[in-house]
C-alpha positions in Angstrom: 3.2 7.8 11.1 3.0 11.4 11.2 0.4 13.5 10.0 0.9 16.9 8.9 -1.2 19.8 7.9 -1.2 20.7 4.1 0.3 24.6 3.5 -2.9 26.7 2.6 -4.3 26.6 -0.5 -4.7 29.4 -3.3 -6.8 29.0 -6.3 -7.1 25.4 -7.0 -6.9 24.5 -10.7 -9.6 21.4 -9.9 -11.9 20.6 -6.9 -11.7 17.1 -6.3 -12.0 17.8 -2.4 -14.2 14.8 -2.0 -14.4 11.4 -4.4 -17.5 10.2 -6.5 -18.9 7.8 -3.5 -19.0 11.6 -1.5 -16.1 10.5 1.0 -13.4 13.2 1.3 -10.3 12.5 -0.4 -7.4 11.1 1.4 -3.8 11.9 0.7 -1.3 9.5 2.1 2.5 9.8 1.5 4.5 6.6 1.8 8.3 6.8 2.0 10.7 3.5 2.1 14.0 5.2 3.1 15.6 3.6 6.2 16.7 7.0 7.2 14.2 8.8 8.9 13.5 12.4 8.2 15.3 12.3 5.1 15.3 14.1 1.8 13.1 11.2 0.4 10.7 12.1 2.9 11.1 15.9 2.2 10.7 15.4 -1.7 7.6 12.8 -0.9 5.6 15.8 0.9 6.3 18.6 -1.5 4.4 16.2 -3.8 1.8 15.1 -2.1 0.8 18.8 -0.9 1.7 20.3 -4.4 -0.9 18.0 -5.5 -3.3 18.5 -2.7 -3.3 21.5 -3.2 -3.9 21.6 -7.3 -6.5 19.4 -6.9 -8.2 21.5 -4.3 -7.9 18.5 -2.1 -8.4 20.2 2.0 -7.0 18.2 5.1 -3.9 17.2 6.3 -1.6 14.9 4.3 -1.0 11.7 6.4 2.5 10.4 6.4 4.4 6.9 6.7 7.6 7.3 7.4 8.8 3.7 7.2 12.2 4.0 9.2 10.2 4.8 12.1 9.0 1.4 11.9 12.3 -0.1 12.0 12.1 -3.7 12.4 8.5 -4.4 12.9 7.5 -3.7 9.1 8.9 -7.6 9.5 7.5 -8.8 12.0 4.5 -6.8 12.6 3.7 -5.1 15.5 2.7 -1.6 16.8 2.0 0.9 14.1 2.5 -1.3 11.4 -1.3 -2.4 11.0 -2.0 1.0 11.0 -0.1 2.2 8.4 -1.1 -0.5 6.4 -4.7 -0.3 7.1 -4.3 3.7 6.3 -2.6 3.2 3.2 -5.2 0.7 1.3 -7.6 3.4 2.7 -6.1 6.2 0.6 -7.1 8.1 -2.3 -4.4 9.5 -3.3 -0.7 8.0 -2.3 2.8 9.4 -3.1 5.1 6.3 -2.7 8.9 7.6 -2.6 12.2 5.5 -2.5 15.8 6.3 -2.7 17.5 4.3 -5.3 18.8 1.0 -3.5 21.2 -1.4 -6.4 19.0 -0.1 -9.5 15.5 -0.4 -7.8 13.7 0.5 -4.6 14.7 -0.6 -0.7 14.6 -3.5 0.7 12.2 -2.1 3.9 9.5 -0.9 1.3 9.7 -3.8 -0.2 9.0 -6.0 3.0 6.3 -3.2 3.9 4.2 -3.6 1.0 4.5 -7.7 0.9 2.3 -7.0 3.8 -1.0 -5.7 1.9 -3.3 -8.4 0.6 -3.3 -9.0 -2.8 -5.7 -6.1 -4.3 -4.3 -4.0 -1.2 -4.1 -1.5 -3.1 -7.0 -1.8 -5.4 -9.3 1.6 -5.8 -5.9 3.8 -4.8 -4.3 6.5 -7.0 -0.2 6.0 -6.9 2.4 8.2 -7.7 5.5 6.3 -7.8 8.7 9.0 -6.8 13.0 7.7 -7.2 15.3 10.1 -5.3 18.3 9.0 -7.1 22.0 10.2 -7.6 22.9 9.3 -11.0 20.8 10.1 -14.2 21.0 5.9 -15.3 19.0 5.4 -12.1 16.2 7.9 -13.5 14.1 5.5 -15.1 13.7 2.9 -11.5 10.2 4.6 -11.2 9.0 2.9 -14.3 11.1 0.0 -14.4 10.6 -1.3 -11.0 8.2 0.7 -8.7 5.3 1.9 -10.6 4.8 -2.3 -12.1 4.9 -3.4 -8.1 2.2 -0.7 -7.4 0.4 -2.2 -10.2 0.6 -5.8 -9.2 -0.9 -4.4 -5.8 -4.2 -3.4 -7.6 -3.1 0.4 -7.3 -3.8 3.3 -10.7 -1.2 4.9 -12.0 -2.4 8.1 -13.9 0.6 9.8 -14.3 3.8 8.7 -15.2 6.7 8.5 -12.3 8.6 11.3 -11.0 12.5 10.9 -10.8 14.4 13.5 -8.6 18.1 14.0 -8.9 20.0 14.5 -5.8 21.4 17.6 -7.6 18.3 19.5 -8.2 17.0 20.0 -4.8 17.5 23.2 -5.0 15.0 22.8 -7.6 12.7 20.5 -6.4 9.6 22.9 -6.3 10.5 24.2 -9.7 10.6 20.0 -10.7 7.2 19.0 -8.9 5.5 22.2 -10.6 6.4 20.7 -14.4 5.5 17.5 -13.4 1.8 18.7 -11.9 1.2 20.8 -14.7 1.6 17.8 -17.0 -0.3 15.6 -14.8 -2.8 17.2 -12.6 -5.3 16.3 -15.0 -5.3 13.0 -14.9 -4.6 12.8 -10.8 -7.8 14.4 -10.8 -9.9 12.6 -13.0 -8.5 9.5 -11.0 -9.2 10.7 -7.5 -12.8 11.9 -8.7 -13.2 8.0 -10.6 -15.4 5.5 -8.7 -13.4 3.6 -6.1 -12.6 -0.1 -7.9 -9.4 -1.7 -8.5 -7.1 -2.2 -11.8 -4.5 0.2 -13.1 -5.7 2.6 -16.0 -3.9 2.4 -19.1 -1.3 5.0 -18.5 0.4 2.6 -15.8 1.1 0.5 -18.4 2.5 3.0 -21.1 6.3 3.6 -21.3 7.3 7.4 -19.8 9.4 9.7 -19.9 11.0 10.2 -16.6 11.8 13.8 -15.1 15.1 14.6 -13.5 14.6 16.5 -10.3 16.1 16.4 -6.6 16.9 14.8 -2.9 17.6 11.8 -1.2 
């Protein structure tokens, strides 16, 4: 698990650097690509960093790149428990996966299966999927979002789907998504920490295309 600093922020539209309990807001990226340093990771960090900037969240974006944990995701061991704890303590998490056979990766599922029931209660989650084909663009809404909701996460905004062909324009794609989502994210980040799924999480969403894997 690596930790990098956010880029500097200018004129955030929503100042939510602390939760309603007064604790510093914590942004965590979780990536289920089995290849370390993947384009999925790059896209997920872009979403997290831009979201933190727009929300006025200071500090580091913490990154859990499951590829670096390898087989320990299945057996437990060094780094796995720390990663699970970090994810469960997040205020906002960006959970990203490439589309494998129309859904999320087995690596991501194996890691999330290690969480207890309600392990993401009180965490605002943003599902991000990276796909090669447009017909897989809804994988975030159909598969990843329900998985996160089952674990108790709040899903304040619609999932973001990014097409590989649009990698050069990923920043624009994320900006458009944030323009419509930042208000929902701000309310979720600043809400009292509690379990449950927001009404947005069970409402069908139109999936936006963007780019990278």
